[in-house]
TORKOL-4160 file (C-alpha; in steps of 0.2 Angstrom, whole numbers, padded with zeros to 4 digits, m for minus):
487
<pt num="1" X="0000" Y="0000" Z="0000"/>
<pt num="2" X="0007" Y="0017" Z="m0005"/>
<pt num="3" X="0010" Y="0029" Z="0009"/>
<pt num="4" X="0004" Y="0047" Z="0007"/>
<pt num="5" X="0017" Y="0059" Z="0011"/>
<pt num="6" X="0010" Y="0076" Z="0015"/>
<pt num="7" X="0026" Y="0085" Z="0012"/>
<pt num="8" X="0027" Y="0078" Z="m0005"/>
<pt num="9" X="0010" Y="0079" Z="m0011"/>
<pt num="10" X="m0003" Y="0092" Z="m0007"/>
<pt num="11" X="m0022" Y="0092" Z="m0008"/>
<pt num="12" X="m0025" Y="0110" Z="m0004"/>
<pt num="13" X="m0015" Y="0124" Z="m0011"/>
<pt num="14" X="m0006" Y="0129" Z="0005"/>
<pt num="15" X="m0010" Y="0147" Z="0010"/>
<pt num="16" X="m0003" Y="0156" Z="0025"/>
<pt num="17" X="m0012" Y="0168" Z="0037"/>
<pt num="18" X="m0003" Y="0179" Z="0049"/>
<pt num="19" X="m0012" Y="0181" Z="0066"/>
<pt num="20" X="m0006" Y="0197" Z="0074"/>
<pt num="21" X="m0007" Y="0199" Z="0093"/>
<pt num="22" X="m0018" Y="0211" Z="0102"/>
<pt num="23" X="m0009" Y="0228" Z="0101"/>
<pt num="24" X="m0001" Y="0236" Z="0116"/>
<pt num="25" X="m0010" Y="0252" Z="0123"/>
<pt num="26" X="m0007" Y="0267" Z="0112"/>
<pt num="27" X="0004" Y="0276" Z="0125"/>
<pt num="28" X="0016" Y="0261" Z="0127"/>
<pt num="29" X="0030" Y="0269" Z="0117"/>
<pt num="30" X="0028" Y="0285" Z="0127"/>
<pt num="31" X="0029" Y="0276" Z="0143"/>
<pt num="32" X="0045" Y="0267" Z="0138"/>
<pt num="33" X="0053" Y="0284" Z="0132"/>
<pt num="34" X="0048" Y="0292" Z="0148"/>
<pt num="35" X="0056" Y="0278" Z="0159"/>
<pt num="36" X="0072" Y="0279" Z="0149"/>
<pt num="37" X="0073" Y="0298" Z="0151"/>
<pt num="38" X="0069" Y="0297" Z="0170"/>
<pt num="39" X="0083" Y="0284" Z="0172"/>
<pt num="40" X="0095" Y="0295" Z="0162"/>
<pt num="41" X="0092" Y="0310" Z="0173"/>
<pt num="42" X="0093" Y="0300" Z="0189"/>
<pt num="43" X="0110" Y="0293" Z="0183"/>
<pt num="44" X="0117" Y="0310" Z="0180"/>
<pt num="45" X="0111" Y="0316" Z="0197"/>
<pt num="46" X="0119" Y="0301" Z="0206"/>
<pt num="47" X="0135" Y="0303" Z="0197"/>
<pt num="48" X="0138" Y="0321" Z="0203"/>
<pt num="49" X="0133" Y="0316" Z="0221"/>
<pt num="50" X="0144" Y="0301" Z="0222"/>
<pt num="51" X="0160" Y="0308" Z="0213"/>
<pt num="52" X="0159" Y="0324" Z="0224"/>
<pt num="53" X="0156" Y="0313" Z="0240"/>
<pt num="54" X="0170" Y="0301" Z="0235"/>
<pt num="55" X="0182" Y="0316" Z="0232"/>
<pt num="56" X="0178" Y="0324" Z="0248"/>
<pt num="57" X="0180" Y="0307" Z="0258"/>
<pt num="58" X="0194" Y="0299" Z="0248"/>
<pt num="59" X="0183" Y="0283" Z="0247"/>
<pt num="60" X="0189" Y="0273" Z="0232"/>
<pt num="61" X="0173" Y="0263" Z="0232"/>
<pt num="62" X="0163" Y="0278" Z="0232"/>
<pt num="63" X="0173" Y="0285" Z="0217"/>
<pt num="64" X="0171" Y="0268" Z="0208"/>
<pt num="65" X="0152" Y="0269" Z="0211"/>
<pt num="66" X="0152" Y="0287" Z="0204"/>
<pt num="67" X="0162" Y="0281" Z="0188"/>
<pt num="68" X="0149" Y="0267" Z="0187"/>
<pt num="69" X="0135" Y="0280" Z="0187"/>
<pt num="70" X="0144" Y="0290" Z="0174"/>
<pt num="71" X="0143" Y="0275" Z="0163"/>
<pt num="72" X="0125" Y="0273" Z="0168"/>
<pt num="73" X="0122" Y="0290" Z="0159"/>
<pt num="74" X="0128" Y="0283" Z="0143"/>
<pt num="75" X="0118" Y="0266" Z="0146"/>
<pt num="76" X="0102" Y="0275" Z="0150"/>
<pt num="77" X="0104" Y="0287" Z="0135"/>
<pt num="78" X="0107" Y="0272" Z="0123"/>
<pt num="79" X="0092" Y="0264" Z="0131"/>
<pt num="80" X="0081" Y="0280" Z="0126"/>
<pt num="81" X="0088" Y="0279" Z="0109"/>
<pt num="82" X="0084" Y="0261" Z="0107"/>
<pt num="83" X="0066" Y="0261" Z="0113"/>
<pt num="84" X="0063" Y="0276" Z="0102"/>
<pt num="85" X="0070" Y="0268" Z="0086"/>
<pt num="86" X="0062" Y="0251" Z="0090"/>
<pt num="87" X="0045" Y="0258" Z="0090"/>
<pt num="88" X="0046" Y="0263" Z="0072"/>
<pt num="89" X="0034" Y="0254" Z="0061"/>
<pt num="90" X="0041" Y="0241" Z="0048"/>
<pt num="91" X="0047" Y="0248" Z="0032"/>
<pt num="92" X="0053" Y="0241" Z="0015"/>
<pt num="93" X="0071" Y="0240" Z="0022"/>
<pt num="94" X="0065" Y="0232" Z="0039"/>
<pt num="95" X="0050" Y="0222" Z="0035"/>
<pt num="96" X="0050" Y="0214" Z="0052"/>
<pt num="97" X="0051" Y="0230" Z="0061"/>
<pt num="98" X="0065" Y="0238" Z="0071"/>
<pt num="99" X="0063" Y="0228" Z="0088"/>
<pt num="100" X="0081" Y="0220" Z="0087"/>
<pt num="101" X="0089" Y="0237" Z="0090"/>
<pt num="102" X="0084" Y="0235" Z="0108"/>
<pt num="103" X="0094" Y="0219" Z="0109"/>
<pt num="104" X="0109" Y="0228" Z="0100"/>
<pt num="105" X="0108" Y="0242" Z="0113"/>
<pt num="106" X="0108" Y="0229" Z="0127"/>
<pt num="107" X="0123" Y="0221" Z="0119"/>
<pt num="108" X="0132" Y="0237" Z="0120"/>
<pt num="109" X="0128" Y="0239" Z="0138"/>
<pt num="110" X="0135" Y="0222" Z="0141"/>
<pt num="111" X="0152" Y="0228" Z="0134"/>
<pt num="112" X="0152" Y="0243" Z="0144"/>
<pt num="113" X="0149" Y="0234" Z="0160"/>
<pt num="114" X="0163" Y="0222" Z="0157"/>
<pt num="115" X="0175" Y="0236" Z="0154"/>
<pt num="116" X="0170" Y="0245" Z="0170"/>
<pt num="117" X="0171" Y="0229" Z="0180"/>
<pt num="118" X="0188" Y="0226" Z="0174"/>
<pt num="119" X="0194" Y="0244" Z="0178"/>
<pt num="120" X="0187" Y="0245" Z="0195"/>
<pt num="121" X="0194" Y="0227" Z="0200"/>
<pt num="122" X="0211" Y="0232" Z="0194"/>
<pt num="123" X="0211" Y="0249" Z="0203"/>
<pt num="124" X="0204" Y="0240" Z="0219"/>
<pt num="125" X="0217" Y="0226" Z="0219"/>
<pt num="126" X="0231" Y="0239" Z="0216"/>
<pt num="127" X="0225" Y="0249" Z="0231"/>
<pt num="128" X="0225" Y="0234" Z="0242"/>
<pt num="129" X="0244" Y="0231" Z="0237"/>
<pt num="130" X="0248" Y="0249" Z="0242"/>
<pt num="131" X="0248" Y="0257" Z="0259"/>
<pt num="132" X="0230" Y="0260" Z="0265"/>
<pt num="133" X="0224" Y="0277" Z="0260"/>
<pt num="134" X="0215" Y="0288" Z="0273"/>
<pt num="135" X="0196" Y="0288" Z="0270"/>
<pt num="136" X="0185" Y="0300" Z="0279"/>
<pt num="137" X="0169" Y="0291" Z="0281"/>
<pt num="138" X="0159" Y="0308" Z="0284"/>
<pt num="139" X="0141" Y="0312" Z="0284"/>
<pt num="140" X="0142" Y="0318" Z="0266"/>
<pt num="141" X="0148" Y="0301" Z="0260"/>
<pt num="142" X="0135" Y="0291" Z="0270"/>
<pt num="143" X="0121" Y="0303" Z="0263"/>
<pt num="144" X="0127" Y="0301" Z="0245"/>
<pt num="145" X="0126" Y="0282" Z="0246"/>
<pt num="146" X="0110" Y="0282" Z="0256"/>
<pt num="147" X="0102" Y="0293" Z="0243"/>
<pt num="148" X="0109" Y="0282" Z="0229"/>
<pt num="149" X="0101" Y="0267" Z="0237"/>
<pt num="150" X="0084" Y="0275" Z="0238"/>
<pt num="151" X="0085" Y="0281" Z="0220"/>
<pt num="152" X="0091" Y="0264" Z="0214"/>
<pt num="153" X="0077" Y="0255" Z="0222"/>
<pt num="154" X="0064" Y="0267" Z="0215"/>
<pt num="155" X="0072" Y="0266" Z="0197"/>
<pt num="156" X="0074" Y="0248" Z="0197"/>
<pt num="157" X="0056" Y="0244" Z="0202"/>
<pt num="158" X="0050" Y="0257" Z="0189"/>
<pt num="159" X="0060" Y="0251" Z="0175"/>
<pt num="160" X="0056" Y="0233" Z="0179"/>
<pt num="161" X="0037" Y="0236" Z="0179"/>
<pt num="162" X="0037" Y="0246" Z="0163"/>
<pt num="163" X="0048" Y="0233" Z="0154"/>
<pt num="164" X="0036" Y="0219" Z="0159"/>
<pt num="165" X="0021" Y="0229" Z="0153"/>
<pt num="166" X="0029" Y="0234" Z="0137"/>
<pt num="167" X="0040" Y="0219" Z="0134"/>
<pt num="168" X="0055" Y="0230" Z="0131"/>
<pt num="169" X="0072" Y="0221" Z="0130"/>
<pt num="170" X="0081" Y="0238" Z="0132"/>
<pt num="171" X="0071" Y="0243" Z="0148"/>
<pt num="172" X="0073" Y="0225" Z="0155"/>
<pt num="173" X="0092" Y="0226" Z="0152"/>
<pt num="174" X="0092" Y="0243" Z="0161"/>
<pt num="175" X="0082" Y="0236" Z="0176"/>
<pt num="176" X="0095" Y="0222" Z="0177"/>
<pt num="177" X="0109" Y="0234" Z="0176"/>
<pt num="178" X="0102" Y="0245" Z="0190"/>
<pt num="179" X="0098" Y="0230" Z="0201"/>
<pt num="180" X="0117" Y="0228" Z="0201"/>
<pt num="181" X="0119" Y="0246" Z="0206"/>
<pt num="182" X="0108" Y="0243" Z="0221"/>
<pt num="183" X="0119" Y="0229" Z="0227"/>
<pt num="184" X="0135" Y="0239" Z="0223"/>
<pt num="185" X="0129" Y="0253" Z="0233"/>
<pt num="186" X="0126" Y="0241" Z="0248"/>
<pt num="187" X="0144" Y="0236" Z="0247"/>
<pt num="188" X="0150" Y="0254" Z="0247"/>
<pt num="189" X="0139" Y="0257" Z="0262"/>
<pt num="190" X="0146" Y="0242" Z="0271"/>
<pt num="191" X="0164" Y="0247" Z="0266"/>
<pt num="192" X="0161" Y="0265" Z="0273"/>
<pt num="193" X="0154" Y="0259" Z="0289"/>
<pt num="194" X="0168" Y="0247" Z="0292"/>
<pt num="195" X="0181" Y="0260" Z="0288"/>
<pt num="196" X="0173" Y="0272" Z="0300"/>
<pt num="197" X="0176" Y="0258" Z="0314"/>
<pt num="198" X="0195" Y="0256" Z="0309"/>
<pt num="199" X="0195" Y="0243" Z="0295"/>
<pt num="200" X="0207" Y="0252" Z="0284"/>
<pt num="201" X="0205" Y="0239" Z="0269"/>
<pt num="202" X="0187" Y="0239" Z="0270"/>
<pt num="203" X="0185" Y="0252" Z="0256"/>
<pt num="204" X="0196" Y="0243" Z="0244"/>
<pt num="205" X="0188" Y="0227" Z="0247"/>
<pt num="206" X="0171" Y="0235" Z="0244"/>
<pt num="207" X="0178" Y="0241" Z="0228"/>
<pt num="208" X="0182" Y="0223" Z="0223"/>
<pt num="209" X="0164" Y="0218" Z="0228"/>
<pt num="210" X="0157" Y="0232" Z="0217"/>
<pt num="211" X="0168" Y="0225" Z="0202"/>
<pt num="212" X="0161" Y="0207" Z="0205"/>
<pt num="213" X="0143" Y="0213" Z="0205"/>
<pt num="214" X="0146" Y="0224" Z="0189"/>
<pt num="215" X="0153" Y="0209" Z="0181"/>
<pt num="216" X="0139" Y="0198" Z="0186"/>
<pt num="217" X="0126" Y="0210" Z="0179"/>
<pt num="218" X="0136" Y="0210" Z="0163"/>
<pt num="219" X="0136" Y="0191" Z="0162"/>
<pt num="220" X="0117" Y="0190" Z="0165"/>
<pt num="221" X="0113" Y="0204" Z="0153"/>
<pt num="222" X="0124" Y="0196" Z="0140"/>
<pt num="223" X="0116" Y="0180" Z="0141"/>
<pt num="224" X="0099" Y="0188" Z="0139"/>
<pt num="225" X="0105" Y="0199" Z="0124"/>
<pt num="226" X="0113" Y="0184" Z="0115"/>
<pt num="227" X="0097" Y="0174" Z="0117"/>
<pt num="228" X="0087" Y="0188" Z="0109"/>
<pt num="229" X="0100" Y="0191" Z="0095"/>
<pt num="230" X="0100" Y="0172" Z="0091"/>
<pt num="231" X="0081" Y="0171" Z="0090"/>
<pt num="232" X="0080" Y="0160" Z="0105"/>
<pt num="233" X="0062" Y="0155" Z="0110"/>
<pt num="234" X="0056" Y="0159" Z="0128"/>
<pt num="235" X="0059" Y="0144" Z="0138"/>
<pt num="236" X="0045" Y="0132" Z="0139"/>
<pt num="237" X="0034" Y="0142" Z="0128"/>
<pt num="238" X="0035" Y="0130" Z="0113"/>
<pt num="239" X="0030" Y="0115" Z="0123"/>
<pt num="240" X="0015" Y="0125" Z="0130"/>
<pt num="241" X="0010" Y="0131" Z="0112"/>
<pt num="242" X="0011" Y="0113" Z="0105"/>
<pt num="243" X="0000" Y="0106" Z="0119"/>
<pt num="244" X="m0012" Y="0119" Z="0117"/>
<pt num="245" X="m0013" Y="0117" Z="0098"/>
<pt num="246" X="m0015" Y="0098" Z="0098"/>
<pt num="247" X="m0030" Y="0100" Z="0109"/>
<pt num="248" X="m0039" Y="0111" Z="0097"/>
<pt num="249" X="m0054" Y="0104" Z="0086"/>
<pt num="250" X="m0049" Y="0099" Z="0068"/>
<pt num="251" X="m0030" Y="0099" Z="0071"/>
<pt num="252" X="m0023" Y="0082" Z="0067"/>
<pt num="253" X="m0005" Y="0086" Z="0072"/>
<pt num="254" X="0009" Y="0098" Z="0071"/>
<pt num="255" X="0020" Y="0099" Z="0056"/>
<pt num="256" X="0032" Y="0113" Z="0063"/>
<pt num="257" X="0033" Y="0127" Z="0076"/>
<pt num="258" X="0046" Y="0140" Z="0076"/>
<pt num="259" X="0046" Y="0154" Z="0088"/>
<pt num="260" X="0058" Y="0169" Z="0092"/>
<pt num="261" X="0057" Y="0185" Z="0103"/>
<pt num="262" X="0056" Y="0201" Z="0093"/>
<pt num="263" X="0055" Y="0215" Z="0105"/>
<pt num="264" X="0038" Y="0215" Z="0113"/>
<pt num="265" X="0032" Y="0201" Z="0101"/>
<pt num="266" X="0035" Y="0183" Z="0100"/>
<pt num="267" X="0035" Y="0180" Z="0081"/>
<pt num="268" X="0036" Y="0163" Z="0072"/>
<pt num="269" X="0028" Y="0150" Z="0060"/>
<pt num="270" X="0016" Y="0136" Z="0064"/>
<pt num="271" X="0011" Y="0122" Z="0053"/>
<pt num="272" X="m0003" Y="0111" Z="0057"/>
<pt num="273" X="m0010" Y="0095" Z="0049"/>
<pt num="274" X="m0028" Y="0093" Z="0045"/>
<pt num="275" X="m0037" Y="0079" Z="0037"/>
<pt num="276" X="m0035" Y="0079" Z="0018"/>
<pt num="277" X="m0054" Y="0075" Z="0016"/>
<pt num="278" X="m0059" Y="0092" Z="0023"/>
<pt num="279" X="m0066" Y="0105" Z="0011"/>
<pt num="280" X="m0056" Y="0122" Z="0009"/>
<pt num="281" X="m0070" Y="0131" Z="0018"/>
<pt num="282" X="m0068" Y="0119" Z="0033"/>
<pt num="283" X="m0049" Y="0120" Z="0033"/>
<pt num="284" X="m0050" Y="0139" Z="0033"/>
<pt num="285" X="m0062" Y="0139" Z="0047"/>
<pt num="286" X="m0050" Y="0128" Z="0058"/>
<pt num="287" X="m0036" Y="0140" Z="0054"/>
<pt num="288" X="m0046" Y="0155" Z="0059"/>
<pt num="289" X="m0052" Y="0148" Z="0075"/>
<pt num="290" X="m0035" Y="0142" Z="0080"/>
<pt num="291" X="m0027" Y="0159" Z="0076"/>
<pt num="292" X="m0040" Y="0168" Z="0087"/>
<pt num="293" X="m0038" Y="0156" Z="0101"/>
<pt num="294" X="m0019" Y="0157" Z="0101"/>
<pt num="295" X="m0019" Y="0176" Z="0102"/>
<pt num="296" X="m0032" Y="0175" Z="0116"/>
<pt num="297" X="m0021" Y="0164" Z="0125"/>
<pt num="298" X="m0004" Y="0173" Z="0121"/>
<pt num="299" X="m0008" Y="0191" Z="0116"/>
<pt num="300" X="0011" Y="0193" Z="0112"/>
<pt num="301" X="0011" Y="0180" Z="0098"/>
<pt num="302" X="0012" Y="0185" Z="0080"/>
<pt num="303" X="0011" Y="0169" Z="0070"/>
<pt num="304" X="0011" Y="0164" Z="0052"/>
<pt num="305" X="m0001" Y="0149" Z="0051"/>
<pt num="306" X="m0001" Y="0135" Z="0038"/>
<pt num="307" X="m0012" Y="0121" Z="0036"/>
<pt num="308" X="m0006" Y="0105" Z="0027"/>
<pt num="309" X="m0016" Y="0090" Z="0022"/>
<pt num="310" X="m0013" Y="0073" Z="0030"/>
<pt num="311" X="m0020" Y="0056" Z="0027"/>
<pt num="312" X="m0027" Y="0050" Z="0043"/>
<pt num="313" X="m0026" Y="0032" Z="0049"/>
<pt num="314" X="m0045" Y="0031" Z="0051"/>
<pt num="315" X="m0049" Y="0036" Z="0033"/>
<pt num="316" X="m0061" Y="0025" Z="0024"/>
<pt num="317" X="m0058" Y="0018" Z="0007"/>
<pt num="318" X="m0073" Y="0029" Z="0001"/>
<pt num="319" X="m0065" Y="0044" Z="0008"/>
<pt num="320" X="m0048" Y="0040" Z="0000"/>
<pt num="321" X="m0056" Y="0037" Z="m0017"/>
<pt num="322" X="m0066" Y="0054" Z="m0016"/>
<pt num="323" X="m0049" Y="0063" Z="m0011"/>
<pt num="324" X="m0040" Y="0055" Z="m0026"/>
<pt num="325" X="m0053" Y="0060" Z="m0038"/>
<pt num="326" X="m0054" Y="0078" Z="m0031"/>
<pt num="327" X="m0035" Y="0079" Z="m0032"/>
<pt num="328" X="m0037" Y="0075" Z="m0051"/>
<pt num="329" X="m0051" Y="0087" Z="m0053"/>
<pt num="330" X="m0063" Y="0073" Z="m0058"/>
<pt num="331" X="m0081" Y="0071" Z="m0054"/>
<pt num="332" X="m0086" Y="0054" Z="m0047"/>
<pt num="333" X="m0102" Y="0048" Z="m0039"/>
<pt num="334" X="m0111" Y="0032" Z="m0035"/>
<pt num="335" X="m0095" Y="0026" Z="m0027"/>
<pt num="336" X="m0098" Y="0008" Z="m0020"/>
<pt num="337" X="m0085" Y="m0002" Z="m0010"/>
<pt num="338" X="m0087" Y="m0021" Z="m0008"/>
<pt num="339" X="m0076" Y="m0034" Z="0000"/>
<pt num="340" X="m0076" Y="m0050" Z="m0010"/>
<pt num="341" X="m0066" Y="m0065" Z="m0004"/>
<pt num="342" X="m0054" Y="m0054" Z="0006"/>
<pt num="343" X="m0051" Y="m0040" Z="m0006"/>
<pt num="344" X="m0059" Y="m0023" Z="m0010"/>
<pt num="345" X="m0069" Y="m0020" Z="m0025"/>
<pt num="346" X="m0074" Y="m0002" Z="m0030"/>
<pt num="347" X="m0086" Y="0003" Z="m0043"/>
<pt num="348" X="m0089" Y="0021" Z="m0047"/>
<pt num="349" X="m0097" Y="0033" Z="m0060"/>
<pt num="350" X="m0085" Y="0045" Z="m0068"/>
<pt num="351" X="m0092" Y="0061" Z="m0077"/>
<pt num="352" X="m0081" Y="0067" Z="m0091"/>
<pt num="353" X="m0084" Y="0080" Z="m0105"/>
<pt num="354" X="m0098" Y="0073" Z="m0116"/>
<pt num="355" X="m0089" Y="0079" Z="m0132"/>
<pt num="356" X="m0073" Y="0069" Z="m0128"/>
<pt num="357" X="m0069" Y="0053" Z="m0139"/>
<pt num="358" X="m0071" Y="0037" Z="m0130"/>
<pt num="359" X="m0052" Y="0034" Z="m0132"/>
<pt num="360" X="m0048" Y="0050" Z="m0122"/>
<pt num="361" X="m0062" Y="0047" Z="m0109"/>
<pt num="362" X="m0056" Y="0029" Z="m0107"/>
<pt num="363" X="m0038" Y="0036" Z="m0104"/>
<pt num="364" X="m0044" Y="0047" Z="m0090"/>
<pt num="365" X="m0053" Y="0033" Z="m0082"/>
<pt num="366" X="m0038" Y="0021" Z="m0083"/>
<pt num="367" X="m0027" Y="0034" Z="m0075"/>
<pt num="368" X="m0039" Y="0037" Z="m0061"/>
<pt num="369" X="m0040" Y="0018" Z="m0058"/>
<pt num="370" X="m0021" Y="0016" Z="m0058"/>
<pt num="371" X="m0020" Y="0031" Z="m0045"/>
<pt num="372" X="m0032" Y="0022" Z="m0034"/>
<pt num="373" X="m0023" Y="0006" Z="m0035"/>
<pt num="374" X="m0006" Y="0014" Z="m0032"/>
<pt num="375" X="m0012" Y="0022" Z="m0015"/>
<pt num="376" X="m0025" Y="0009" Z="m0009"/>
<pt num="377" X="m0016" Y="m0007" Z="m0015"/>
<pt num="378" X="m0012" Y="m0016" Z="m0032"/>
<pt num="379" X="m0024" Y="m0031" Z="m0028"/>
<pt num="380" X="m0039" Y="m0020" Z="m0027"/>
<pt num="381" X="m0053" Y="m0021" Z="m0040"/>
<pt num="382" X="m0058" Y="m0005" Z="m0048"/>
<pt num="383" X="m0072" Y="m0003" Z="m0061"/>
<pt num="384" X="m0077" Y="0014" Z="m0069"/>
<pt num="385" X="m0093" Y="0018" Z="m0078"/>
<pt num="386" X="m0091" Y="0033" Z="m0089"/>
<pt num="387" X="m0105" Y="0046" Z="m0090"/>
<pt num="388" X="m0106" Y="0062" Z="m0100"/>
<pt num="389" X="m0104" Y="0078" Z="m0091"/>
<pt num="390" X="m0112" Y="0093" Z="m0098"/>
<pt num="391" X="m0099" Y="0107" Z="m0098"/>
<pt num="392" X="m0109" Y="0120" Z="m0109"/>
<pt num="393" X="m0120" Y="0133" Z="m0102"/>
<pt num="394" X="m0136" Y="0131" Z="m0112"/>
<pt num="395" X="m0149" Y="0144" Z="m0116"/>
<pt num="396" X="m0167" Y="0139" Z="m0112"/>
<pt num="397" X="m0184" Y="0145" Z="m0111"/>
<pt num="398" X="m0200" Y="0141" Z="m0101"/>
<pt num="399" X="m0213" Y="0130" Z="m0111"/>
<pt num="400" X="m0230" Y="0136" Z="m0113"/>
<pt num="401" X="m0242" Y="0135" Z="m0099"/>
<pt num="402" X="m0253" Y="0122" Z="m0107"/>
<pt num="403" X="m0238" Y="0110" Z="m0108"/>
<pt num="404" X="m0232" Y="0114" Z="m0091"/>
<pt num="405" X="m0249" Y="0110" Z="m0084"/>
<pt num="406" X="m0250" Y="0093" Z="m0093"/>
<pt num="407" X="m0233" Y="0089" Z="m0086"/>
<pt num="408" X="m0238" Y="0094" Z="m0068"/>
<pt num="409" X="m0255" Y="0084" Z="m0069"/>
<pt num="410" X="m0245" Y="0069" Z="m0075"/>
<pt num="411" X="m0233" Y="0070" Z="m0061"/>
<pt num="412" X="m0246" Y="0071" Z="m0048"/>
<pt num="413" X="m0255" Y="0056" Z="m0055"/>
<pt num="414" X="m0240" Y="0046" Z="m0055"/>
<pt num="415" X="m0235" Y="0051" Z="m0037"/>
<pt num="416" X="m0253" Y="0046" Z="m0031"/>
<pt num="417" X="m0250" Y="0029" Z="m0037"/>
<pt num="418" X="m0234" Y="0028" Z="m0027"/>
<pt num="419" X="m0242" Y="0035" Z="m0011"/>
<pt num="420" X="m0225" Y="0039" Z="m0004"/>
<pt num="421" X="m0223" Y="0056" Z="m0013"/>
<pt num="422" X="m0235" Y="0070" Z="m0009"/>
<pt num="423" X="m0239" Y="0088" Z="m0013"/>
<pt num="424" X="m0230" Y="0089" Z="m0030"/>
<pt num="425" X="m0227" Y="0107" Z="m0033"/>
<pt num="426" X="m0216" Y="0120" Z="m0041"/>
<pt num="427" X="m0217" Y="0111" Z="m0058"/>
<pt num="428" X="m0207" Y="0118" Z="m0073"/>
<pt num="429" X="m0205" Y="0113" Z="m0090"/>
<pt num="430" X="m0191" Y="0121" Z="m0101"/>
<pt num="431" X="m0184" Y="0119" Z="m0118"/>
<pt num="432" X="m0165" Y="0120" Z="m0122"/>
<pt num="433" X="m0153" Y="0115" Z="m0135"/>
<pt num="434" X="m0156" Y="0097" Z="m0139"/>
<pt num="435" X="m0173" Y="0094" Z="m0130"/>
<pt num="436" X="m0183" Y="0098" Z="m0115"/>
<pt num="437" X="m0180" Y="0097" Z="m0096"/>
<pt num="438" X="m0193" Y="0094" Z="m0082"/>
<pt num="439" X="m0191" Y="0100" Z="m0064"/>
<pt num="440" X="m0202" Y="0098" Z="m0049"/>
<pt num="441" X="m0203" Y="0098" Z="m0030"/>
<pt num="442" X="m0212" Y="0085" Z="m0019"/>
<pt num="443" X="m0214" Y="0081" Z="m0001"/>
<pt num="444" X="m0211" Y="0064" Z="0009"/>
<pt num="445" X="m0212" Y="0059" Z="0027"/>
<pt num="446" X="m0197" Y="0066" Z="0036"/>
<pt num="447" X="m0192" Y="0049" Z="0044"/>
<pt num="448" X="m0190" Y="0041" Z="0027"/>
<pt num="449" X="m0172" Y="0036" Z="0023"/>
<pt num="450" X="m0162" Y="0044" Z="0009"/>
<pt num="451" X="m0161" Y="0027" Z="0000"/>
<pt num="452" X="m0180" Y="0026" Z="0000"/>
<pt num="453" X="m0182" Y="0044" Z="m0005"/>
<pt num="454" X="m0170" Y="0042" Z="m0020"/>
<pt num="455" X="m0179" Y="0026" Z="m0026"/>
<pt num="456" X="m0196" Y="0034" Z="m0025"/>
<pt num="457" X="m0191" Y="0050" Z="m0034"/>
<pt num="458" X="m0180" Y="0041" Z="m0047"/>
<pt num="459" X="m0195" Y="0030" Z="m0051"/>
<pt num="460" X="m0206" Y="0045" Z="m0053"/>
<pt num="461" X="m0194" Y="0053" Z="m0065"/>
<pt num="462" X="m0193" Y="0037" Z="m0076"/>
<pt num="463" X="m0211" Y="0036" Z="m0077"/>
<pt num="464" X="m0213" Y="0054" Z="m0082"/>
<pt num="465" X="m0200" Y="0051" Z="m0096"/>
<pt num="466" X="m0210" Y="0037" Z="m0102"/>
<pt num="467" X="m0225" Y="0048" Z="m0105"/>
<pt num="468" X="m0215" Y="0063" Z="m0111"/>
<pt num="469" X="m0202" Y="0054" Z="m0122"/>
<pt num="470" X="m0194" Y="0070" Z="m0128"/>
<pt num="471" X="m0188" Y="0074" Z="m0110"/>
<pt num="472" X="m0169" Y="0074" Z="m0109"/>
<pt num="473" X="m0169" Y="0074" Z="m0090"/>
<pt num="474" X="m0181" Y="0076" Z="m0076"/>
<pt num="475" X="m0175" Y="0083" Z="m0059"/>
<pt num="476" X="m0185" Y="0080" Z="m0044"/>
<pt num="477" X="m0182" Y="0089" Z="m0027"/>
<pt num="478" X="m0188" Y="0080" Z="m0012"/>
<pt num="479" X="m0192" Y="0089" Z="0005"/>
<pt num="480" X="m0198" Y="0083" Z="0022"/>
<pt num="481" X="m0216" Y="0084" Z="0025"/>
<pt num="482" X="m0219" Y="0097" Z="0039"/>
<pt num="483" X="m0231" Y="0092" Z="0052"/>
<pt num="484" X="m0247" Y="0102" Z="0052"/>
<pt num="485" X="m0251" Y="0109" Z="0069"/>
<pt num="486" X="m0270" Y="0111" Z="0072"/>
<pt num="487" X="m0276" Y="0123" Z="0085"/>
C-alpha cells in the first residue's frame, strides 16, 4: 500500500495567514521613552553626588560607584535611543520592524559593564597592594550612598514594571543593570561603615565587591541579549503552544513550530496537519479559529499559520477514493465499496466532458484507476462507468403554460400511485438546445431514509419520461413533509 506523504503531495493549495497579537496600549511607546529619560536624569544626578562625596571622603569605592553611574548615563541614553527607534513601524528595508535594535543596545551595555568591572577590579586590587589610604567616612559620603540606594530602588522597580508591561528588551536590560547598582551601593555602604570603625582595607575590598557585581550583571545581561539576537524562543513556551494546539478541534497534528522573541512580540511560524478529506472552507475555518484562540491565550504571539493535508489512519476507502478524484479534478459519484473474498472491489461513476472521444475518456478513467490502486493497493478491483458531463451553459426558455400544466398533472397522477410522494409542486418545463427538461418539488415523510427517497423520486422521474419521451432529463427535489399543527 502506497503511503501518502503530505510533504510531497498536497491536496490543498497551501496558504498562509498571519495572526497578529492584540496591540499594546497606544501610550506604550511614550511610557518606555519616559522611563528611559527618567533613568538618564537619575544617573546624572547620582554621578555628581557620588563623585563629589568620593572626592571629599577619599573613598575609592565611592569614586568607583560614581564612575559606574557615569557609565549609567551613557547606558540610559542608549536605552532611550533604542526604545525610540524600536517603536518605528516596519518599512521596506526592515520588513520585520526595528525591535532588534533594543537587543543591540543591550549588547552594547554588556560591553560597557565588562570594561567598567575590569577597571574597578584592577584599581581596587592595586589599592590593596599599596599602603592603606586615609578615608574620611563623613556624613556627606553616607548621605550620598543612602540617597543612591533610595533612587536605585525606585528606578529599578519602575524600569522593571514598565519593561514587563511593554515587553521591552532595552528597559529590561536597564532594570537588570540598576539592580546591580543597588547591590554595589550596599557594598559601598558596608565598606564606609567598616572604615569608620577602623577597618582600613574595607573600602578597597568593597571596591572589589562592586567590580564582581558589575561583572555579574554583565554576564546576566549578555546571556539575555545573546538569546534575543540568536532568536531563542522563551523557555517552555514552545511546549505549551504545542500542547495547546494539539487540543484544538480539527487539528490532526503539528508539522512545525518556530518561535523567536522580537521586542515586545514573539513571532514565528506554525504548521498544522488537518485531514485531507476536509473542504477548503472547513480548513479555513479551523485555521481562523486556531489563530484567534492562540492570540487570546498569548496576546504577544504573531504567527504565520499554515495548514497542510494529512492522510489519517481512520480514513475509509470511500473517503480516499473521493480525495484521489478531487485531487485530479474529476467528478465521481455512486462510489460503492465491496469486500469480496478478502479484497476490496470499488465501482464508481465518472463524469467526463460529453464531447470527448471514447479513447480520451477511457484514458482518463484508466489513469484514475491506476492512481487508486497505487495508493490503496495493487490487488484492489476498480471498475469505472463513464458518463457524459455537460460542460456547456445552455440557453433555455420556459414552455407554454398548457404543456407545463399537462406535465404537472402527469406527475401528480404518477405520485398518487406511489403514495409515498405527496404535494408535487413548483413544476417547470423548459426547452433548451437538444430537448426539454422537467423540474419539480415534492414532499415525503421526514423519517424516510435517503435510499428510499431516492428510489421513489427516481421511479417517478422514469415514469414521467415514459409519458414525455422528448424529455432529456427530469430533476425531482424531495423535501420533508412538515407536520401540520392544528389549533
